[in-house]
KEKE-3310 file (N, C-alpha, C; in steps of 0.2 Angstrom, whole numbers, plus 5000, padded with zeros to 4 digits):
npx = (5385:5371:5372:5376:5365:5354:5359:5359:5345:5341:5348:5341:5329:5331:5334:5322:5313:5319:5318:5304:5301:5308:5301:5289:5292:5296:5284:5276:5283:5281:5267:5265:5272:5264:5252:5256:5259:5246:5240:5246:5241:5233:5220:5217:5203:5193:5182:5167:5160:5145:5133:5123:5116:5112:5099:5091:5075:5073:5066:5064:5055:5049:5040:5028:5012:5005:4991:4977:4966:4959:4952:4941:4927:4921:4904:4891:4875:4864:4855:4861:4870:4888:4894:4904:4921:4930:4942:4959:4969:4978:4975:4974:4961:4948:4936:4920:4923:4918:4918:4913:4901:4885:4872:4855:4842:4828:4827:4827:4815:4806:4808:4803:4789:4786:4788:4778:4766:4768:4766:4753:4746:4749:4743:4730:4729:4729:4717:4708:4710:4706:4692:4689:4692:4683:4671:4673:4671:4658:4652:4654:4644:4633:4629:4630:4629:4633:4637:4643:4653:4661:4664:4672:4683:4688:4692:4702:4711:4714:4720:4731:4738:4741:4749:4760:4764:4767:4778:4787:4789:4795:4807:4813:4816:4824:4835:4839:4844:4855:4862:4868:4880:4894:4903:4918:4921:4930:4945:4960:4968:4965:4965:4961:4952:4937:4927:4923:4920:4904:4900:4886:4878:4872:4863:4874:4885:4903:4914:4926:4941:4946:4959:4969:4985:4994:4995:4998:4994:5000:5000:5007:5013:5018:5029:5027:5038:5043:5033:5033:5041:5036:5025:5009:5008:5022:5036:5044:5058:5057:5064:5065:5069:5068:5073:5068:5053:5038:5023:5007:4996:5001:5004:5011:5028:5034:5043:5060:5062:5071:5072:5077:5085:5077:5071:5057:5045:5035:5021:5015:4999:4989:4988:4983:4979:4977:4992:4991:4985:4986:4995:5003:5006:5003:4994:5000:4997:5003:5005:5010:5020:5019:5024:5033:5027:5032:5027:5014:4997:5003:5012:5027:5043:5056:5058:5064:5063:5065:5066:5064:5066:5077:5081:5087:5095:5100:5113:5121:5134:5130:5139:5142:5133:5128:5123:5112:5100:5098:5096:5105:5122:5140:5147:5158:5162:5166:5169:5171:5180:5178:5171:5154:5139:5125:5107:5097:5086:5081:5078:5074:5085:5099:5105:5119:5120:5111:5097:5096:5084:5083:5093:5106:5118:5122:5138:5144:5154:5154:5158:5166:5165)
npy = (4650:4652:4662:4673:4673:4677:4689:4696:4697:4705:4717:4720:4722:4733:4743:4744:4749:4761:4767:4768:4777:4788:4791:4794:4805:4814:4815:4822:4833:4839:4841:4850:4861:4863:4867:4879:4886:4887:4895:4907:4910:4921:4929:4940:4949:4959:4972:4981:4995:4997:5009:5024:5030:5040:5035:5030:5024:5009:4998:4982:4975:4960:4959:4971:4976:4987:4998:5007:5020:5027:5022:5016:5010:5017:5017:5012:5020:5018:5008:5004:5008:5010:5025:5034:5035:5044:5045:5039:5025:5028:5041:5057:5062:5072:5073:5071:5073:5069:5052:5042:5040:5035:5029:5028:5024:5025:5036:5049:5049:5047:5058:5068:5064:5066:5080:5084:5079:5087:5100:5099:5097:5108:5118:5114:5116:5130:5133:5127:5134:5147:5145:5141:5153:5161:5155:5158:5172:5173:5166:5174:5184:5177:5171:5159:5141:5131:5118:5119:5128:5120:5110:5116:5120:5107:5102:5110:5108:5095:5096:5103:5093:5083:5091:5092:5078:5076:5085:5079:5067:5071:5077:5065:5058:5067:5067:5054:5056:5064:5054:5047:5052:5046:5049:5053:5046:5051:5061:5056:5044:5035:5019:5006:5001:4994:4992:4994:5006:5004:4993:4985:4990:4986:4994:4998:4992:4990:5002:5008:5008:5019:5027:5034:5036:5044:5044:5031:5017:5007:4994:4989:4978:4983:4982:4985:4991:4998:5007:5017:5027:5033:5044:5051:5057:5058:5057:5045:5037:5027:5013:5003:4987:4983:4979:4982:4991:4983:4984:4982:4989:4996:5009:5026:5031:5045:5060:5061:5052:5041:5027:5012:5018:5027:5036:5035:5045:5043:5044:5043:5039:5032:5023:5008:4998:5015:5024:5028:5017:5001:4988:4975:4972:4983:4991:4999:5012:5018:5032:5034:5044:5045:5052:5050:5040:5027:5016:5005:4998:4985:4970:4972:4966:4965:4979:4993:5003:5019:5030:5048:5056:5055:5046:5043:5029:5014:5005:4992:4986:4977:4967:4962:4954:4937:4928:4925:4926:4937:4938:4937:4940:4941:4944:4954:4949:4958:4955:4940:4939:4934:4928:4929:4922:4931:4933:4945:4958:4964:4978:4990:4995:5002:4997:4996:4998:4991:4993:4990:4983:4977:4967:4972:4984:5002:5005:4993:4979:4972:4957:4960:4954)
npz = (5187:5189:5198:5190:5181:5189:5193:5181:5179:5190:5187:5175:5180:5188:5178:5171:5181:5183:5170:5170:5180:5176:5164:5170:5177:5167:5161:5170:5172:5159:5159:5169:5163:5152:5158:5164:5153:5147:5157:5155:5142:5131:5121:5109:5104:5093:5099:5103:5110:5117:5113:5112:5097:5082:5072:5057:5053:5045:5034:5026:5014:5008:4998:4991:4989:4978:4976:4969:4974:4965:4953:4941:4931:4916:4911:4900:4901:4895:4882:4866:4851:4849:4842:4841:4846:4857:4863:4866:4870:4885:4885:4893:4904:4911:4924:4918:4905:4888:4883:4874:4862:4862:4853:4853:4843:4846:4855:4849:4842:4853:4861:4851:4850:4864:4865:4856:4863:4875:4870:4865:4877:4884:4877:4879:4893:4893:4887:4895:4906:4903:4901:4914:4921:4915:4920:4933:4934:4930:4940:4950:4948:4949:4937:4932:4934:4949:4946:4933:4935:4944:4935:4926:4933:4937:4925:4922:4932:4930:4917:4920:4928:4919:4911:4919:4920:4907:4905:4914:4908:4896:4901:4906:4894:4888:4897:4895:4882:4885:4891:4881:4879:4885:4899:4908:4924:4933:4936:4927:4918:4902:4904:4899:4885:4882:4873:4855:4841:4834:4841:4850:4865:4881:4895:4909:4904:4904:4896:4896:4906:4918:4926:4940:4943:4949:4963:4973:4984:4998:5010:5026:5039:5056:5069:5087:5092:5082:5077:5087:5084:5073:5065:5060:5043:5041:5031:5020:5011:4997:4989:4975:4970:4957:4941:4928:4927:4927:4917:4918:4914:4903:4904:4901:4904:4913:4908:4912:4922:4933:4931:4938:4947:4953:4967:4977:4985:5000:5010:5027:5030:5038:5053:5061:5074:5082:5087:5101:5107:5115:5107:5099:5085:5071:5058:5044:5033:5018:5007:4990:4980:4964:4953:4943:4936:4935:4942:4944:4949:4956:4962:4970:4972:4985:4992:4999:5013:5020:5033:5034:5045:5059:5074:5092:5098:5107:5101:5091:5080:5065:5063:5076:5080:5085:5076:5061:5066:5074:5087:5098:5105:5108:5124:5133:5149:5163:5176:5177:5168:5156:5140:5136:5129:5125:5126:5116:5112:5097:5086:5074:5060:5051:5041:5044:5058:5071:5081:5099:5110:5122:5134:5133:5140:5140:5137:5139:5132:5117:5106:5091:5076)
capx = (5380:5365:5373:5376:5358:5350:5362:5357:5338:5341:5350:5336:5323:5333:5334:5315:5311:5322:5315:5297:5302:5310:5296:5284:5295:5295:5276:5274:5286:5277:5260:5266:5274:5258:5247:5259:5258:5239:5238:5249:5238:5228:5218:5214:5197:5190:5176:5163:5157:5138:5132:5118:5118:5107:5097:5085:5071:5074:5062:5065:5049:5050:5035:5024:5007:5002:4984:4975:4959:4956:4952:4934:4925:4916:4899:4885:4869:4858:4857:4862:4876:4893:4895:4910:4926:4933:4948:4963:4972:4983:4973:4972:4954:4945:4929:4915:4924:4915:4923:4910:4894:4881:4866:4849:4837:4822:4827:4824:4807:4802:4808:4798:4783:4785:4787:4771:4762:4768:4763:4746:4743:4750:4737:4723:4729:4728:4710:4704:4711:4701:4685:4688:4692:4676:4666:4674:4668:4650:4650:4654:4638:4628:4626:4631:4628:4639:4640:4647:4659:4665:4666:4677:4688:4691:4695:4708:4716:4716:4725:4738:4742:4743:4755:4766:4766:4771:4784:4792:4791:4800:4814:4816:4819:4830:4840:4841:4848:4861:4866:4871:4887:4897:4908:4923:4918:4935:4951:4965:4971:4962:4969:4959:4946:4934:4922:4925:4914:4900:4897:4880:4879:4867:4865:4878:4891:4909:4916:4933:4944:4950:4963:4974:4991:4999:4996:4997:4994:5001:5000:5012:5013:5023:5029:5026:5044:5044:5028:5034:5045:5032:5019:5005:5011:5029:5039:5049:5060:5056:5069:5063:5075:5066:5078:5063:5047:5033:5017:5001:4991:5004:5004:5017:5033:5035:5050:5065:5062:5078:5072:5078:5088:5072:5069:5050:5043:5029:5018:5011:4992:4985:4990:4978:4976:4981:4998:4989:4981:4991:4995:5009:5006:4999:4994:5002:4995:5007:5003:5017:5021:5021:5024:5037:5023:5035:5024:5007:4995:5005:5016:5034:5048:5062:5057:5068:5060:5070:5062:5068:5068:5081:5080:5092:5094:5105:5114:5128:5135:5128:5145:5142:5127:5131:5121:5108:5093:5098:5094:5111:5128:5145:5148:5164:5160:5172:5169:5173:5185:5176:5166:5148:5134:5119:5101:5095:5080:5083:5073:5075:5092:5100:5110:5125:5119:5104:5095:5095:5079:5085:5099:5113:5118:5126:5145:5146:5158:5152:5163:5165:5168)
capy = (4652:4654:4669:4677:4674:4681:4696:4699:4698:4710:4723:4722:4725:4740:4747:4745:4753:4768:4770:4770:4782:4794:4793:4797:4812:4818:4817:4827:4840:4842:4843:4856:4866:4865:4871:4886:4889:4889:4900:4913:4911:4926:4929:4947:4949:4966:4973:4987:4998:4998:5016:5027:5034:5042:5030:5031:5018:5006:4992:4979:4971:4955:4961:4976:4977:4994:4999:5014:5021:5031:5017:5014:5010:5022:5013:5015:5020:5016:5003:5008:5007:5015:5028:5038:5034:5051:5045:5034:5023:5032:5048:5060:5065:5075:5071:5074:5073:5063:5047:5038:5042:5029:5032:5024:5027:5027:5041:5055:5048:5047:5065:5071:5062:5069:5087:5085:5078:5092:5106:5099:5097:5115:5122:5112:5120:5137:5133:5126:5140:5153:5143:5141:5160:5164:5153:5161:5178:5172:5163:5180:5187:5172:5170:5152:5136:5128:5112:5121:5131:5115:5106:5120:5119:5100:5101:5114:5105:5089:5098:5104:5087:5080:5094:5090:5072:5076:5088:5074:5062:5074:5077:5058:5057:5072:5064:5048:5058:5066:5048:5045:5054:5042:5053:5050:5047:5053:5063:5051:5041:5029:5013:5000:5002:4987:4992:4998:5009:4999:4988:4987:4989:4987:4998:4995:4989:4994:5004:5009:5009:5025:5027:5040:5032:5049:5042:5024:5016:5001:4993:4984:4977:4986:4980:4990:4995:5003:5013:5022:5032:5036:5049:5052:5063:5057:5055:5040:5035:5020:5010:4996:4983:4981:4982:4985:4991:4980:4988:4979:4993:4999:5017:5029:5033:5052:5062:5063:5047:5038:5020:5008:5022:5032:5036:5037:5048:5040:5048:5038:5042:5029:5018:5005:5003:5021:5024:5029:5011:4996:4983:4972:4973:4988:4991:5006:5013:5023:5035:5034:5049:5041:5057:5047:5035:5021:5011:5003:4994:4978:4968:4973:4962:4968:4986:4996:5009:5023:5036:5055:5058:5050:5046:5041:5023:5010:5002:4989:4985:4970:4962:4960:4949:4931:4924:4928:4927:4944:4938:4936:4942:4939:4950:4953:4949:4961:4951:4934:4940:4929:4931:4925:4923:4934:4934:4952:4959:4970:4982:4993:4995:5007:4993:4996:4997:4989:4995:4984:4986:4974:4962:4975:4991:5006:5005:4986:4978:4966:4955:4962:4950)
capz = (5181:5192:5201:5184:5178:5194:5193:5175:5180:5194:5183:5170:5184:5190:5173:5170:5186:5182:5164:5171:5184:5172:5160:5174:5179:5161:5159:5176:5170:5153:5161:5173:5158:5148:5163:5165:5146:5146:5161:5152:5136:5130:5114:5108:5100:5093:5103:5101:5116:5116:5115:5108:5091:5078:5067:5053:5052:5038:5033:5020:5013:5003:4993:4992:4984:4977:4973:4968:4975:4959:4947:4940:4924:4913:4909:4897:4905:4890:4877:4860:4847:4849:4835:4841:4852:4857:4866:4864:4877:4889:4885:4899:4904:4916:4926:4914:4898:4884:4880:4869:4860:4861:4850:4853:4838:4848:4859:4846:4841:4860:4862:4847:4853:4870:4864:4853:4868:4879:4867:4865:4883:4886:4874:4883:4899:4892:4885:4901:4911:4900:4903:4921:4923:4913:4925:4940:4933:4930:4947:4955:4946:4949:4931:4930:4939:4953:4943:4927:4938:4947:4930:4922:4938:4937:4919:4922:4937:4926:4912:4924:4930:4913:4909:4924:4918:4900:4906:4917:4903:4891:4905:4906:4887:4887:4901:4891:4876:4887:4893:4875:4879:4891:4902:4912:4931:4937:4933:4926:4911:4899:4905:4895:4881:4881:4867:4849:4837:4830:4846:4853:4872:4886:4901:4913:4901:4905:4890:4897:4913:4920:4933:4941:4946:4952:4970:4974:4991:5000:5018:5029:5046:5059:5076:5092:5093:5076:5077:5092:5081:5067:5066:5053:5039:5041:5025:5019:5004:4994:4984:4972:4967:4950:4935:4923:4930:4923:4915:4917:4910:4898:4905:4899:4909:4913:4906:4918:4927:4934:4931:4944:4952:4956:4974:4978:4992:5002:5016:5031:5031:5043:5057:5064:5079:5083:5092:5108:5109:5115:5101:5097:5078:5068:5051:5042:5026:5015:5000:4986:4975:4958:4947:4937:4932:4934:4946:4943:4954:4955:4967:4968:4976:4987:4993:5005:5016:5025:5036:5033:5052:5063:5082:5095:5101:5109:5095:5090:5072:5063:5064:5083:5081:5085:5070:5057:5069:5076:5094:5102:5104:5113:5128:5138:5157:5166:5182:5177:5163:5150:5135:5136:5124:5128:5122:5115:5108:5092:5082:5067:5058:5045:5036:5047:5065:5073:5088:5104:5115:5129:5134:5134:5143:5137:5140:5139:5126:5113:5102:5084:5071)
cpx = (5374:5366:5373:5369:5354:5353:5360:5349:5338:5343:5344:5330:5325:5332:5327:5312:5313:5319:5308:5297:5304:5305:5290:5286:5294:5288:5274:5276:5282:5270:5260:5268:5268:5253:5250:5258:5250:5237:5240:5245:5233:5227:5215:5209:5195:5183:5173:5159:5150:5136:5126:5120:5112:5105:5091:5081:5072:5071:5064:5059:5051:5045:5030:5019:5004:4995:4982:4967:4955:4956:4945:4933:4920:4911:4894:4879:4863:4860:4857:4869:4882:4895:4901:4914:4930:4940:4952:4966:4978:4981:4972:4965:4953:4938:4924:4916:4920:4920:4920:4904:4890:4874:4861:4844:4831:4821:4824:4817:4803:4802:4803:4791:4781:4784:4780:4766:4762:4765:4756:4743:4744:4744:4730:4723:4727:4720:4706:4704:4707:4694:4684:4688:4685:4671:4666:4670:4660:4648:4649:4647:4632:4624:4627:4630:4634:4642:4645:4654:4664:4668:4672:4684:4692:4694:4702:4713:4718:4721:4732:4742:4744:4749:4761:4769:4770:4777:4789:4794:4796:4807:4817:4819:4825:4836:4843:4846:4854:4866:4869:4878:4890:4903:4912:4921:4924:4941:4956:4967:4966:4966:4968:4953:4943:4930:4925:4919:4910:4897:4891:4880:4873:4868:4869:4885:4897:4912:4924:4935:4948:4953:4968:4979:4996:5000:4994:4998:4997:5001:5005:5011:5019:5023:5029:5032:5045:5040:5029:5038:5042:5027:5015:5008:5018:5031:5044:5052:5059:5061:5066:5068:5073:5071:5073:5056:5041:5027:5011:4996:4994:5004:5011:5022:5033:5042:5054:5065:5069:5078:5073:5082:5083:5071:5062:5049:5036:5027:5014:5004:4988:4989:4984:4980:4980:4987:4996:4986:4986:4990:5002:5011:5001:4999:4995:5000:4999:5004:5010:5016:5023:5021:5028:5033:5027:5031:5016:5004:4997:5009:5023:5038:5054:5061:5060:5065:5064:5066:5067:5070:5072:5080:5086:5090:5100:5107:5121:5128:5132:5133:5145:5137:5130:5129:5115:5101:5092:5096:5099:5117:5133:5147:5154:5161:5167:5174:5173:5179:5185:5172:5160:5143:5128:5113:5099:5089:5082:5077:5075:5083:5092:5105:5116:5125:5112:5103:5093:5090:5080:5090:5106:5112:5123:5133:5148:5150:5156:5158:5161:5168:5172)
cpy = (4655:4661:4674:4679:4678:4688:4700:4701:4704:4717:4725:4725:4732:4745:4749:4749:4760:4771:4772:4776:4789:4796:4796:4805:4817:4820:4822:4833:4843:4844:4849:4862:4868:4869:4878:4890:4891:4894:4907:4915:4916:4927:4936:4947:4957:4966:4980:4989:5000:5005:5018:5031:5036:5037:5032:5024:5015:4999:4989:4974:4967:4957:4966:4977:4984:4994:5006:5014:5025:5027:5015:5014:5015:5017:5016:5015:5019:5011:5006:5005:5012:5018:5032:5036:5040:5051:5039:5031:5027:5040:5051:5064:5068:5073:5075:5075:5067:5059:5043:5042:5036:5031:5026:5027:5028:5033:5048:5055:5049:5055:5069:5070:5066:5077:5088:5085:5084:5099:5106:5100:5105:5119:5120:5115:5127:5138:5132:5131:5146:5151:5143:5149:5163:5162:5156:5168:5178:5170:5169:5184:5183:5171:5163:5147:5134:5123:5114:5124:5125:5110:5109:5119:5112:5099:5105:5111:5098:5090:5100:5098:5083:5084:5093:5083:5072:5080:5083:5069:5065:5075:5070:5057:5061:5069:5058:5050:5061:5060:5045:5047:5051:5046:5050:5051:5051:5057:5057:5050:5036:5023:5007:5003:4995:4987:4996:5001:5003:4994:4990:4985:4989:4991:4994:4992:4993:4996:5005:5010:5015:5025:5033:5036:5037:5047:5035:5022:5009:5000:4988:4984:4980:4983:4986:4995:5000:5009:5018:5028:5035:5040:5050:5058:5062:5054:5050:5040:5028:5018:5003:4993:4980:4984:4985:4985:4988:4985:4983:4982:4997:5007:5019:5031:5041:5054:5063:5058:5044:5030:5017:5012:5027:5030:5039:5040:5045:5043:5043:5042:5039:5024:5015:4999:5009:5020:5024:5023:5006:4990:4981:4973:4978:4988:4998:5006:5019:5026:5037:5040:5046:5046:5055:5042:5028:5015:5011:4999:4987:4976:4968:4969:4966:4976:4988:5003:5013:5029:5043:5057:5053:5051:5043:5034:5019:5005:4998:4988:4978:4965:4960:4955:4942:4926:4928:4929:4934:4944:4937:4939:4940:4945:4949:4954:4952:4957:4945:4934:4935:4932:4926:4927:4925:4935:4942:4952:4965:4973:4984:4994:5000:5004:4992:4994:4995:4991:4989:4987:4983:4969:4965:4982:4995:5006:4998:4985:4971:4964:4957:4958:4954)
cpz = (5184:5195:5195:5181:5183:5194:5187:5176:5184:5191:5178:5174:5186:5185:5171:5174:5185:5176:5166:5176:5180:5167:5164:5176:5173:5159:5164:5174:5164:5155:5164:5168:5154:5152:5163:5158:5145:5151:5159:5145:5136:5122:5113:5102:5099:5096:5101:5108:5114:5118:5110:5102:5087:5073:5063:5052:5045:5038:5026:5019:5007:4997:4995:4987:4983:4974:4973:4970:4970:4953:4946:4932:4922:4909:4905:4901:4901:4886:4870:4856:4848:4842:4835:4847:4851:4860:4864:4871:4879:4888:4892:4899:4911:4918:4922:4907:4894:4881:4874:4867:4858:4859:4851:4848:4840:4852:4855:4844:4848:4862:4858:4849:4859:4870:4861:4859:4873:4876:4867:4872:4886:4883:4877:4890:4898:4890:4891:4906:4909:4902:4910:4924:4921:4918:4932:4940:4933:4936:4951:4954:4947:4943:4928:4936:4943:4949:4937:4930:4940:4941:4926:4927:4938:4931:4919:4926:4933:4921:4915:4926:4924:4910:4913:4922:4911:4901:4909:4912:4898:4895:4905:4899:4886:4891:4898:4885:4879:4889:4887:4875:4886:4893:4907:4919:4935:4933:4932:4919:4909:4899:4900:4891:4879:4875:4861:4846:4833:4835:4849:4860:4875:4892:4906:4910:4901:4898:4890:4904:4913:4926:4934:4946:4949:4959:4971:4982:4992:5008:5020:5036:5050:5067:5081:5092:5088:5076:5082:5090:5075:5069:5059:5049:5038:5034:5025:5012:5003:4989:4981:4969:4960:4945:4930:4926:4925:4922:4914:4913:4904:4898:4903:4905:4908:4911:4912:4923:4927:4934:4937:4949:4955:4963:4975:4985:4994:5009:5020:5032:5036:5047:5061:5068:5080:5088:5099:5111:5109:5110:5100:5089:5076:5061:5048:5034:5023:5008:4996:4981:4969:4952:4941:4933:4931:4937:4943:4949:4954:4962:4965:4974:4978:4987:4999:5007:5021:5027:5035:5040:5055:5071:5085:5098:5102:5103:5095:5082:5071:5064:5071:5084:5080:5079:5066:5060:5073:5084:5099:5100:5109:5117:5132:5145:5160:5173:5182:5171:5157:5145:5135:5131:5128:5123:5122:5111:5103:5089:5075:5066:5052:5040:5039:5054:5066:5080:5092:5109:5122:5128:5135:5137:5140:5141:5140:5132:5123:5108:5095:5080:5065)
residu = (UNK:UNK:UNK:UNK:UNK:UNK:UNK:UNK:UNK:UNK:UNK:UNK:UNK:UNK:UNK:UNK:UNK:UNK:UNK:UNK:UNK:UNK:UNK:UNK:UNK:UNK:UNK:UNK:UNK:UNK:UNK:UNK:UNK:UNK:UNK:UNK:UNK:UNK:UNK:UNK:UNK:UNK:UNK:UNK:UNK:UNK:UNK:UNK:UNK:UNK:UNK:UNK:UNK:UNK:UNK:UNK:UNK:UNK:UNK:UNK:UNK:UNK:UNK:UNK:UNK:UNK:UNK:UNK:UNK:UNK:UNK:UNK:UNK:UNK:UNK:UNK:UNK:UNK:UNK:UNK:UNK:UNK:UNK:UNK:UNK:UNK:UNK:UNK:UNK:UNK:UNK:UNK:UNK:UNK:UNK:UNK:UNK:UNK:UNK:UNK:UNK:UNK:UNK:UNK:UNK:UNK:UNK:UNK:UNK:UNK:UNK:UNK:UNK:UNK:UNK:UNK:UNK:UNK:UNK:UNK:UNK:UNK:UNK:UNK:UNK:UNK:UNK:UNK:UNK:UNK:UNK:UNK:UNK:UNK:UNK:UNK:UNK:UNK:UNK:UNK:UNK:UNK:UNK:UNK:UNK:UNK:UNK:UNK:UNK:UNK:UNK:UNK:UNK:UNK:UNK:UNK:UNK:UNK:UNK:UNK:UNK:UNK:UNK:UNK:UNK:UNK:UNK:UNK:UNK:UNK:UNK:UNK:UNK:UNK:UNK:UNK:UNK:UNK:UNK:UNK:UNK:UNK:UNK:UNK:UNK:UNK:UNK:UNK:UNK:UNK:UNK:UNK:UNK:UNK:UNK:UNK:UNK:UNK:UNK:UNK:UNK:UNK:UNK:UNK:UNK:UNK:UNK:UNK:UNK:UNK:UNK:UNK:UNK:UNK:UNK:UNK:UNK:UNK:UNK:UNK:UNK:UNK:UNK:UNK:UNK:UNK:UNK:UNK:UNK:UNK:UNK:UNK:UNK:UNK:UNK:UNK:UNK:UNK:UNK:UNK:UNK:UNK:UNK:UNK:UNK:UNK:UNK:UNK:UNK:UNK:UNK:UNK:UNK:UNK:UNK:UNK:UNK:UNK:UNK:UNK:UNK:UNK:UNK:UNK:UNK:UNK:UNK:UNK:UNK:UNK:UNK:UNK:UNK:UNK:UNK:UNK:UNK:UNK:UNK:UNK:UNK:UNK:UNK:UNK:UNK:UNK:UNK:UNK:UNK:UNK:UNK:UNK:UNK:UNK:UNK:UNK:UNK:UNK:UNK:UNK:UNK:UNK:UNK:UNK:UNK:UNK:UNK:UNK:UNK:UNK:UNK:UNK:UNK:UNK:UNK:UNK:UNK:UNK:UNK:UNK:UNK:UNK:UNK:UNK:UNK:UNK:UNK:UNK:UNK:UNK:UNK:UNK:UNK:UNK:UNK:UNK:UNK:UNK:UNK:UNK:UNK:UNK:UNK:UNK:UNK:UNK:UNK:UNK:UNK:UNK:UNK:UNK:UNK:UNK:UNK:UNK:UNK:UNK:UNK:UNK:UNK:UNK:UNK:UNK:UNK:UNK:UNK:UNK:UNK)
# end
């Protein structure tokens, strides 16, 4: 019995060792097979060859604040009561057009008194002039005294001074009378009317706001890389994402405007510091052609700016960027036969392609998602 027991134990041990050995063999074989499969594995990914292409500068501004340099108040220069309002809101006016009539009841009386004074002194000048001339003739014949001659001369000179003073005072009152007509200080449109007929106003009181919105301005910062392609006088297209253009001054739209589909022209009129001076950030001032009268001096959100002129730059599609930070991409390394992530510096774009200033060379291949 013992022999059979030990024989059974021996057989079991032999089977256990065989099973372990077979398992080890299978595991080794599978690992070798997997390694071979991995060595043979390949993955095809789309790529883009980095190359130069024509680009148009395109900027997206979250907000643009438009302003006008031709916007000022028409003010009363005298105190008085408004007796006439000669314009309406949105009226088109020229510089010098009369907008209001402000009457001061004292001015006509002052002018009347000044006229009477002027005529009286003018007559006195004529009288003293005759007396002085007579004394001159008598003095030449030694028929009068020096005292009488000098007295006649002094009276004549004093009368002339009084006449000058009276004439000056008359001019002052006449100017005051002219100031009763409140005139437009600039060409433009009547944007706001502050006072109505019957109102009593003091000198310096604003009566109406006049503005010319045919040309509006806005400023924006530009990085050094963008300004190298811009020049003064250059034209760009503006697209505003407004569905309905708001009106702070309730100005009228011009006929033929295209609403939110309108493309506005703007001209670069100033860059500070100048392009010839080193600077990382510059301030650009643009003048917008607002002949459609859709725009007013307000802040507008989401504005797209595209230059008319194109230039050549090293570019890749947006789809080749690694993430939304625009500062990296995946590049095929022909030496190691691998794909590596690389930091790049990007610049302007046209909505499809973006310019690359550094980090890539022409002819390299980047992964295109």
